[in-house]
C-alpha positions in Angstrom: 0.0 0.0 0.0 1.5 3.3 -1.0 1.1 6.3 1.3 0.2 9.8 0.2 1.4 13.0 1.8 -1.9 13.2 3.7 -1.3 9.7 5.2 2.1 10.6 6.6 2.3 11.8 10.2 4.7 14.6 11.1 6.9 13.5 14.0 8.9 15.5 16.5 12.6 15.4 16.0 14.5 12.9 18.0 15.8 14.1 21.3 19.0 12.5 22.8 19.2 12.4 26.6 22.3 11.1 28.3 24.0 11.0 31.7 26.6 13.7 32.0 30.1 12.2 31.8 32.2 14.5 34.0 35.3 13.2 32.3 34.2 14.7 29.0 35.1 18.4 28.6 32.1 18.9 26.3 29.6 17.6 29.0 31.3 19.8 31.7 31.1 22.9 29.5 27.5 22.2 28.5 26.6 21.8 32.2 28.2 25.0 33.2 26.7 27.0 30.3 23.2 25.7 30.8 23.1 26.2 34.6 24.6 29.7 34.1 21.7 30.4 31.6 19.2 29.2 34.2 20.8 31.3 37.0 20.5 34.4 34.8 16.8 34.1 34.2 14.4 36.3 36.2 12.9 33.2 37.9 16.3 32.4 39.3 17.6 35.9 39.8 21.3 35.1 40.1 22.9 36.6 37.0 26.2 37.1 38.9 26.7 33.3 38.9 28.4 32.8 35.6 30.0 29.9 33.7 33.2 30.0 35.9 31.1 29.5 39.0 29.2 26.6 37.6 32.5 25.0 36.2 33.6 24.9 39.8 30.2 23.4 40.8 30.8 20.7 38.1 34.1 19.8 39.9 32.2 19.4 43.2 29.3 17.4 41.7 31.7 15.1 39.8 33.1 14.1 43.2 29.7 13.9 45.0 28.0 10.5 45.4 24.3 10.4 44.6 24.4 13.1 41.9 22.7 12.5 38.6 22.9 15.1 35.8 21.1 14.5 32.6 21.9 16.5 29.4 19.7 16.7 26.3 19.6 18.0 22.8 17.5 17.6 19.7 19.2 15.3 17.2 19.7 18.2 14.7 21.1 20.6 17.3 24.8 21.4 17.4 24.8 22.1 21.1 23.4 20.7 24.3 20.0 22.3 25.0 18.8 20.9 28.3 20.1 20.0 31.8 18.4 18.2 34.7 20.2 17.9 38.1 18.9 15.4 40.6 20.1 14.0 43.9 19.4 10.6 45.4 17.6 10.7 48.7 15.5 8.3 50.8 11.8 8.1 51.7 11.3 6.6 55.1 7.6 6.1 54.5 8.1 4.3 51.2 11.2 2.6 52.5 12.9 3.3 49.2 15.2 5.7 47.4 13.9 8.8 45.6 15.3 11.4 43.2 15.0 15.0 44.2 15.1 17.2 41.1 17.1 20.3 41.9 17.4 22.0 38.6 15.7 21.7 35.2 16.6 24.1 32.4 16.1 24.2 28.6 17.7 26.9 26.6 15.2 29.5 25.5 15.6 28.8 21.8 14.7 25.1 22.4 11.7 25.5 24.7 8.5 23.8 23.6 10.3 21.2 21.6 9.9 18.3 24.1 13.4 18.5 25.7 12.0 18.9 29.3 9.6 16.1 28.7 12.4 13.8 27.4 14.6 14.5 30.4 11.7 13.9 32.9 10.8 10.7 31.1 14.4 9.5 31.2 14.7 10.3 34.9 11.4 8.5 35.6 12.6 5.4 33.7 15.9 5.4 35.6 14.0 5.7 38.9 11.7 2.8 37.9 14.6 0.6 36.7 16.4 1.0 40.0 13.3 0.6 42.3 13.0 4.2 43.4 9.7 5.2 45.0 9.2 8.7 43.7 10.5 11.9 42.3 10.4 15.2 44.3 11.1 18.8 43.4 10.7 22.4 44.5 9.6 25.0 42.0 9.0 28.7 42.2 5.2 29.5 42.1 6.0 32.1 39.5 7.7 29.6 37.1 4.6 29.0 35.0 6.4 27.0 32.3 7.9 24.6 34.7 4.5 24.2 36.5 2.8 23.3 33.3 5.6 20.7 32.5 5.3 19.2 36.0 1.5 19.0 35.9 1.7 17.2 32.5 4.0 14.7 34.1 1.8 13.9 37.0 3.5 15.8 39.9 1.1 16.5 42.7 1.1 19.5 45.0 1.4 22.0 42.2 -2.3 23.1 42.2 -1.5 25.3 45.2 0.7 27.5 43.0 -2.3 29.4 41.6 -3.1 30.9 45.1 0.6 31.3 46.2 2.0 34.7 46.9 5.1 35.9 44.9 8.3 34.4 46.1 6.7 31.1 47.2 8.3 27.8 46.5 6.0 24.8 45.8 7.0 21.2 46.8 5.8 18.6 44.4 6.0 14.8 44.2 5.4 12.0 41.7 5.3 8.3 42.4 7.2 6.2 39.9 
């Protein structure tokens, strides 16, 4: 059976997600650049923390047990476009490990392309594969893009953001 143009489905470009390899200079540089971008955004409010600061953070994270950094890019991109930083922790109630998501950032030019979703999906799968109970995170109530992303991915506790005063941080959780 032949397919006509109307039968073909347009698909999103492939997104690569990988665990940051601290021994790779390209991964370290991408981490520092992306987290510096995130720090300079109004929702973070720390533009003074530049690439040099986060290059030093990379040194510390590389030596810290329980740190997971995911990097992501669209297949056609020439640079890394997303970063997710998570730390292993433990839930006494669930009697199992969890990942606490500390930072998620997608470069402004790549937003709305599925990179945040791909990173969260990869983290969720890693958590499932290793028997983790849940994912947790904190998000600024003013970070509407992140709130939409986390709602779509089934995080609970975010509905209070609508009524939250400026400067409020929301705690959210998702069972895996």
